[in-house]
N, C-alpha and C positions, 0 to 999 in steps of 0.2 A: 716233322716237316720243317725244313729250314725257312726262315723268314725271307721274303723278297720285298724290300721296302722302297717305295718312291716317296721322297721328301720334297714338299713344296715350300719349305720354310728354311731359309739359309742358316739361321742360328741353330735350328734343330738338326740340320744335316751335320753341322759341326759337332753337336752333342752326340749324335749317333756314332760318329767316328771316335770321339773321346771315350765312348763306352766300348770300343773295340768291335763296332758293327760295320766297318767299311765294306767288308765282303758281302754283307747282306743288302747293301744299297745297290739297287738296279736302275735308279733314275733320280734326277735332281733338276732343279731349275738352273737357268743360266746365272742367277744371282747367288747360288750356293757355291761359294768360291773358297771356303776354308774347311779343312786344310787343303791348300792348292794342289800339291803333288799327289796326295792320296785320292783326290777327286778327278784327276785328269782323265781317267778312262771311264768314268761313270757317265752314261748317256744323259743328255739334256732333254727336257720335255717342255721347253718353253720358259715363260717367266712365271712369277708368282700369281699374276692375274690373267695371263694369256696362255693357259696350259694347252698343249697339244693332246687332246683327249685320246685320239687314235694311237698316238705314240705311247701313251701310258697303257692303253689296252694291250698293245703288242708286247709290252714288257711283263705282263701277267703278274703284277705285284700281289702279295698277300696282305700288305699293309700300306696305307696311304697316310702320311703325316701332314696335317694342315693346321692353320691358325686362323682364328676368327678375324683378326685385323688384316692379315696379309693376303688371304685367298678369298675369291668370290664364291658366295654361297651357291649360286646356280651351277657353277662349274663343279663344286664339290658334290652336289646332289647328283649330277650326271655320273661322276666317277664312282660314287658309292653304289651304283647299280651293278658294277662288275668287280669292284675291289672288295674282298671279303671283310676287311676291317679298316675303318677310317678312324684315325687317332686325331681327335679335335683338341687343340690346345688354346688357352686364352689366359696366360698369366698376366696379372696386373700388379699385385703387390710384389715387392722385391723378394720377400721370403717365399713366395709361390715357387721360386726356383727349386727349393728343397723338395716340394711335392712333385714337381715336374721331373726332376732327376730321378727321384725314387720310382715314379710311375714308369719311366722308360726302362729303368733297371729291372723292374718286376716283369713288365710286358715282354721284354726281349731277353730275359734270363741273364741279366748282367748286374745282379745285385751287388757283388763285391766291388765292381768298378764304380757303380753308382754311389756306394757308401763312401768311397775315397773322394769322389767329386763333391758330395754333399758336405763332407768334413772340411774340405778346402774352401767351399763357399761360405760355410758358417764362420770359419776363422777370418776370412776376408771381411765379411760383414761386421763381425764384432770389432775388428781392428779399425774400420772406418768409423763406426759409431762411437768408439772410444775417443775420437778426435774432438767430438762435440763442437762442430763448426757453428758459428753464429749465422742466423738466417740472412740470406742475400737475395733480393728479388731479381729475377732474370726473365727475359723473353727468349724462348727456345724456338728457333725457326727451322722448319723442315722443308719449306717450298718457297718458290719465288714466282711471281706473276700468275696467281696472286700470292701474297705472303700468307703462309699458314704456320700456326703454332700448335702446341699440344695442350690439351685440357688436363685438369688435375687427376682425372680418373684414367690415367694411362701409365704403362710401365715406365716410360721415359721420365715422366714427372716424379714418379716414386723413386726411381734411381737417383735423379738429381737431388731429391730431398735428403737422401742419405748423406750428401756432402753439404747440406745446409742451403742448397740452391732451390729457391721457391719459384716454380714455374708459373708465371702470370698468364691469365687468359681472360677473354671477355666473358661476361655473364652468359649463362645458357648451358645446354647439355651437350653441345658439340664436342666430340672427343678431339677433333683436329680443326679448330676454328680458323676461318679466314679473317685476317686483320689488315689494316692499312698503315701507312707510314705515320699518320697522325696518332693512331692508337698506340703504336710502338713508342712514339715520342712522349705521349702523355701517360703511359702505363705506370710510371714510377720505377721502372727497372733500373738497377745499377749497371746491368750489362745485358747485351744481346748476344746470344750464342747461336752461331750458324752451323748447323749440322752437316756432316759430310754425306749423309744419306737421309731420305731418298733423293733429295736434290743435292748435287755435289757442290756444295759451297766451298769456296777457297779463300785465300787471303785477299785476293782482289775484291771479292764480294764484300768482305768485312770492311775494307777501306772505303769502298763506294757507299756502303750503308752508313758508315760513320759520318761521311761527308754529307749525305742526304739528310741525316738526322740533325746535323749541325745547321745546315741551311734552313731546314724546316723550323728549327728553334729560333734562328735569327729572324726569319720571316714573321713568326708569331710575335716576337717581342719588339721587332723593329730596331734591334741593336746588333751591330756587327761585333761578334766576340772574337778575341784573339786566342783564347784557350778552347780546349775541347769541352763544350757545354753539355753534350749528350752522354748517353751511356757508353761504356766501353763495348767494343764490338770484337768478338773473338770467334775463331772457328773451333769446332769441337768434333771429336771422332764419334760419329753416329753409331758405329758398331759397338762402341764401349758403353753407350747409354741405352741402346734399344734392343740389343741382342740378349736373349736369355740363355739358360743352359750353361755350358762350360765357359762361354765367352764372358758371362756376367762376373765370373770370379776375377778375371783380369780387369773387367770394367770397374769394379769397386776400387781396386788399387789405382787405376787410371784417374778416377774421380778425385781421390785424395790429392794427387799431384796437380790435377787441373785446378782444383780449388785454390791451391797455393799460387798458381800462375794467375788466376783470375783476381785474387786479392791484390797481387802486385800491380796488375793492370789498373784496377780501380783506384789504388792509392797513387798511381802515377809513377811507381818505381820501375826500374828496368826489370824485364822478365829474365830471370836467372835460370829457370829450369823448364825445358820442354816436356810436357806430359808424354809418357810412353804410348806409342801406337797412334799418335794423332795423324790424321790424313792431311795432305798438303792442300 
């Protein structure tokens, strides 16, 4: 029997297509946008957290692909009552990508394709690790009003660490802690990275935050500074840091280029290279 897959995870929808399973996809979320042309005719079933359950039922999938962080457990429990196989994913470590790719290759009979992707991923990871970047403390923001960052036990933090970027977060067990401007200012970060997703931060937000941090620092010290006293504030492509599967291969190369750009910004040198794939 041919698989009929509904994927509720954007990065895994892309992985399925990379494994040659586009024709098996019968449903996706509105956030599953890559590869764009290939997915144009695949029906949408809502968002990652507001799934149209009856729409999924009507598509009669044999497999449902979900993720612990991205999808709501109560929704998945309802869907599991009529979908024969629910594929639950939760990669945290960067190398978990290898097991994830292999699992999908075995489950959907795409072992040769999975082996090729796994080799590409392993090569990209080895290349990045060979760079041996010095540690740089950063705050990685994923949301505004309130400000939210990422904890150390997340895939994003582990990806950043491969480029020597140490994601700071408040004490506690929250995976995505809420923080405020004072905490960001006092965190000791050399840079604040504003992700393009899930909140769509852009260059305007980076400039505004840099100004707010400078003003907060002046207010604390009582001294008006002429230079930029706070951390560098840069946008970063969230797909490249938070998507696993086949996108993570490109993400590792992206992080190497981004780290060079970040070092230039921290040193106050002109930025000479835009990292590939960065969102505006």
